[in-house]
Phi, psi and omega in degrees: 000145177300140183296314179224126179259114188280137174212113190294318182240110186264350183299317174288349184264309188287313184303313178295331175299317183292314180292326180294317179296316180295320182295321180293320181295313185290344179278359187284135179264133185232109178227340177282138173295330179291351181263004180290151184257140176300118181279008180289343178297336178293337183272014176302147180259131179251135177275124179239181186298118172069025182173191175211164188211149176296140183303323181292342183261007188283134177252343185258170179277111183220132172252134182238145181228125187268167177302321180300319179297317182289323182290341183290346182243101173301117183210168181283326181210174186285337174303314182292322182285336186271344185303122176079010182265347185227132181298135178083352179264117180246117177241116183238114176289147183287344186161183187255016174290142175306132176083004184290143184286180176215153174260126183242120176231149175244118175057042175079003182073171182231033180205160179258311183254341177263177184299148177245009181296136173291167178277132174255133177238117181247114180052041173096351187234145183292140182209106181296143173056039189291327184290339180275343194248319187284133175300127179299332181289343181271355186267124181276314182202157171233129180238125179258110184273124185239322182275163187299322180298324183282324187259343182296337181293342176263001170047255192291342191250009192255357191294330183263018184082167182228137176247112181261125185245126176248124180268161181292145176235167180286160187239149178298146179123190185288169178294135176234129177243128178243138176232117176243136181207146170217156174232127181243135177254111184265140179225153179292130190275337186200143174246139170286144181278101177255164172306123180240002178258124187297314181301311178303316182295319179288326176298317177294323176298323182294314182295318177300315181295317177306306184291340184248015175063038182230036180298322181297318176297325177296317183294328181297336181257322189250348188226037176054035177055036174299131182291143182288349175267001178295147181298136179071013179306301187287311181294336180259003189300311186292324178293316180300319178302310180295320182292319187277323191248001185305322180241014185291147177287154174237145181270126175270098180292325176300315178293318181294318183276323188232011184270001178278200184235123176270137176257131177241132171228137181228128183231125181225128177237131173224148181236130177233138182204150181188150171251186178293332185266323190223139178230144184226135178225128179226135180222149173229136181231132172237129181220127174226129175238126174261129180289169173288338182263145176294146181069015172242118181196166178220134180232133181223137173236133182221132179233129185223139177225136177231135178231126168241128185213140171270108179287312174218168177301121180087005180233117184237143177240135170230139183222134173218145180217158180208141172229126175232144175234125184232135181230119182239116171274130187099356179072003175086004182210152174218124182249020192255011180303325179299324177295323178290319188283331184269002180299142175301136181265357167214142175277005179057228180263003180264317180232148169283167177299326179292318180293321182305324184267322194262004179230151178284101186265004186300316182299317179296312181296311186294333180288333180270334175214111186297342180286343181291122185223029183238097180294158178301116185293326177298317182282325185291321184289339174271326179282329181243110181247153178219129184224152180219128177237137185222140176226134182230136178234136178224134173224131180233134174221146178213145173237135185235132187235131170273116176252140182056220183256328188235009184253141176226125177248133179231131175237131186214149181222154182218141178230123186232124180235136180225133176230137180219153179221131177239131180229156168214150182209137181232115187265195188290350179260002184275162177298324178302319177289315186292326176291323183216073184289341181274301191276327179259304179061208172293131187217166179193176176214156177223130176225129179240141174215147180219142174211158172214154179220140172235143183225130171242124185233127178237130177227147172234122188248136173240129177235130182213133173244127180255123186063222175246355191240341182258117179240126180240139173223129178238144178219133170229150180191168172223158187214145175233129175231127177232134180225139182229138178230140179220137183213154170208151180208164172201151179244134190241139181226167175060045172294152181297149182269348175238153186048051177261120183252025176061218183283355177285341177215102184258010187303322185257009176270160179254135179281113178275318177221150172214150181205155178211148186212147174210132181209167178213158186216140174221156180216132174238128190228150170229135182216165176202154178215139174236133172237130179237136180227116178257108172054033183051021177253310190248121183241138180220131176226128177233135179229155176212135177227141178235112187248143169237122185243142182285352178284350177245163187240291181278343180234068190292319193257152175217142182251134185223101179261159171205159175212147181217142177229153173210146183234116177272090188298329181290354178267352180291151182296313185300334182279314183294325185275003177252168181285346180297335181290345174287340185248316180253104184277332179214134173217119182232132175252131181234152176208139181211152178213142179189175182237129175234161184240175179214127174237030188277077176224166176302158174292150169064024176292350179280357176228154181267113181288151173246136185236149178276148175211174177263126179241099183291135176229142178053039176064026180238129179266172180103009182264108182291136174220154183250135177223160177279157181286174183280349180261118179278130177293153177219105180291338185274000183300144186216187187292135162280141183231151177232125178260119190243131172242134180221128174240130189223153179230126173249129186226134172233137185234156169050068182054041175066017176288332180237128176231129178234131173243129176229146186226143168237134180223154179220107181248113180254114179265126183235156181059047186297144181273100181245145173266100183270140182280144184248156176300145180298335181291350176280343180087001178237159182268319185198173171207157178272133179221163175257097181202148179098157183207161178205171181218142171244126184224143182186182180229146175225145177223136176232127184236127175237124184224148164250104189282315178219145180206124175218190184299321185245350187233143176211142174221117179236158179228139170236129184217148174216154174207142184228134178244131179219132177231131181253156173211130176278125182262326177203161179227174181294147174051032174072009179298150177261349178201160166226145182244156184223110183268145183227135175089190180219174188306307184281337188263002176099077185263142170218159180247126172263145174241136167256106183249137178300126184088000185237169177280150172292152182101001181294123181264136178234142183187213182243145180277113180286131182233035176089219182230162170285131178247175181300334177295341182278354188234161162244145184236126181281164184303330178275008179088000182287137182259141182226128178293140179287155176305141178087348177281136178305130176272149177286172179297326179204157177070186175247129185279171174233161175307135180096355179280151177294138181248121176254153185291146174300141179223014176269176183291330182282343176079023184241354190214143172269125185242012183064043172263116185290140180229170179291130181235000179169173176220124184280355189270123179294153176288323171199158182226164172173192183204156181224123179240125177246128185237124180241141171221137173222118191043253178267357185265150172220151180218128178234133176230118183243126178244141173231155185211157173217135183226130170103345184273138177274156173237131171274110188275081177296331178296316177294325177301314180287347178272356179290146189298124176215346182221144179294150178078350179274147176279163177225158178300146181297333175305321179278312185301332179278338195226017180285162184282119184277121174252332179277131182276117182298341183283324181258341181072018182220167185296131175282149178238349179274133180301328182290314180293327180293319182289331176289327181288337187231079175297144182052054186296336182288338179272000183273159172274170191295166178274181187262014182292169186294329181300316182288333175298332174277318182298328185289347177276353183278143178288132189222150176298340178301327185266004179266122184235150174296124183261009176301142179205156166231118184249130162287090192283325186206136169231120176237132171243126183226162179220128174256124187291148186289162183300322180304319177291316181299321177293334180286323182261006173064050169239150175273329178209147173209124178221141171242155183205163177225133186231142169243115177262144179058054189288317179197152188227121174269112182201158171258002182285135183270352179288182178298317185203134182283346180267092191211146170208085189274346178256144170292153180082065188299337182287318184263341181232057180279159178066037173256122184243107182233097179054034184290144177299128184288145182284136187268166168258135186248141169245120192237138172240129189222169177211140172239121182234135175236126182256000000 
């Protein structure tokens, strides 16, 4: 199968696919009694804040993912397994490197400048970064809380949504041992098309050198240092190139660096045992992923134990603990794809192909052309290493007492400790050493951090049924959370070049920078919830939470109420007594409204900190001075709040074969916590204030169907789709916009705007309109070129054929003045996933597709590959089609419009020339680099076989299954980069769709086994 199937506009493609699938499902005919579905699925239990509820009694907006769904995707972590599985949940990985992070948002997030990460609750306790740490095999279920009624019980921490994770516990009965293992072979799923022919590459280099006045430097590398004043140097240049490089080999850097196979192995063992009184669950997981790139890998060990016991009648104990150790080589990210792609594919007459790959050529190339900035990636990944080690310990304990007849009291505590260490080291083969061997030299850094959190939660629950129709549940509670963080770091330079033991011996290194920090945070909360159920028809939920946060001074407390109602229409007598009940088995209407908060700001922003510095006097350093920090404190800063409205419909059709949930939501965020910039005259850079507002509004649909079901065959489908649109309503100090620049000139810079009245994610730059052609000019007898009337004039100077042309942006509409305009938006119109599951006797087949439609991508990788330095490679798209100015007959630039037109057939379709003017223009953010990021990905295909009971009895197994999986099988997209699913910039809400040298996502071929003893 083709690695990437290109489809320029996916909007008319993906939506019909989804609707076609839905229409097919709704069109199924069910008449046979044997096809009826077990209705016990309606009684599924959903975990909500400080409790659980039957799914049929749910009033809030919640999406659930079961352990079965997670287990269907062999993955390193739950983040990967959860992608595309829940409506409204958007998980975008930063890249394909082992240990790479991800941006997680629910319904677009609830902030512009502050974090949008949802709150993670594991077995009732807060646990940061839970999806990346907890072993997916230990997870029983994941519930994504989205509506106000569901999240308001968490008050100050719920505005970005909540992901509730329930881990597995022991079961009553005999000892059960499960062993799950898989091995994955990772391969590069796509290569970018770069110039791969040595002759074409050297001719391109010659033209670049000629137009930039660097012909001597070109000759030093490609022409045996032949002097440019030698007879026939110019006129014979192209012939010499053809003779020397016509059959010369070319180095494929992508194949050399990423063309191998990375091995991932996962081993998981768990033991479950239990009596009527006590159940125990213990699991161990080992996971190691080797990256496609050398020195990039991730290793994780995880040990978890759960105990549930009834100590006495009415007194229950639950205890769980977890220890994980994670080691990431490469730091979890790689920004060097540009370096791989730009490498010379031939060393010419200066380097052999072996030397080109195996030696650090950076010093040689950069000495010939100072613009050359791409060190040998093979040498650099060995010479400059980055590693991260993290250990996490978690212990939870709870006691539950049945009091009187209807009361249950629970007290629970949690302790969470995390320690991490990050190191980096660059030896004498690194670019850092070669660039500055005296002042920087061999260098490294060490960073340590440690944090702990404890949480104590007390709840009292009341359950009462009056008669047979009135059911009351009440909950009151209080909670204390305390967290302390401590960190220190130092940067070391000038390690000795001999007897160098790296970071194991820093005695003879110089400390360039050092830093230490310590902070703490506490939260005190009181909360309550009331649920009322009348005859399983009318449902009411009311919650109230009162939070006090140490992050505020004068406005310590915040109150967050919510209310939700639901009407199960299908339980009404008029419904049950009609024929419609034969077709529509369940219909529930839901509505909720509430307020939730956000205190996601740094600690102590209410005060102006004082820091130490050095104040030289009389040309002498070493005099301690105290200065205020650049951030001005604000005692009046207060809670950010979000007012959320949600209306939902739950529908079940044809004996529950088809279940559809649809949601409409409107989330208004007010008093946003923004770090606003201050005038320089104040002496401060910024301060935190509450000002500005935004709204997220959207629709979500979740569809579950059983399409076919017989004695031996079953086909079911789960699909979800989410639409979200944001709008900025106001900003600080009456501003109409705030901008956020990402990247740098040569690395692909673009500016995002948050504009009042507009959607988040707007990209700003200049509109690319192709190039100036010979038809845009008149030429005088002396060779002078003049633009014809009506042709757009550049910002300055007189252009030449082949120069980049940007759209006019002045009032007269005749000149480009470098006024930035909107060139794209990185926020998708909608996202979702479709899972089809088939089973026939012992065989099972799962096909999972995920999609994103409408979001643009700023291809900063492509931007950084635009020609700007001698010796660097370029995409074949450019190398095959750039505007030729150098005449191969003369070996020098053509000046005649007639000759330029002859050199460039179909010149209006060509890309820009290699002249100096364009070397400046390509640093501009341009619509040329904005591409449609829509995609439809065949994310996973799994074929499994479960052995029959007769065989299992023979080998004394309870269950045995083998399977084969292909992850990232194919992607339909019009995006020209490695992968359209990318988020290389931090702050996914305001800077979505930025792709800058991200590590490509691999295709995995997986073999696995599941055994139960």
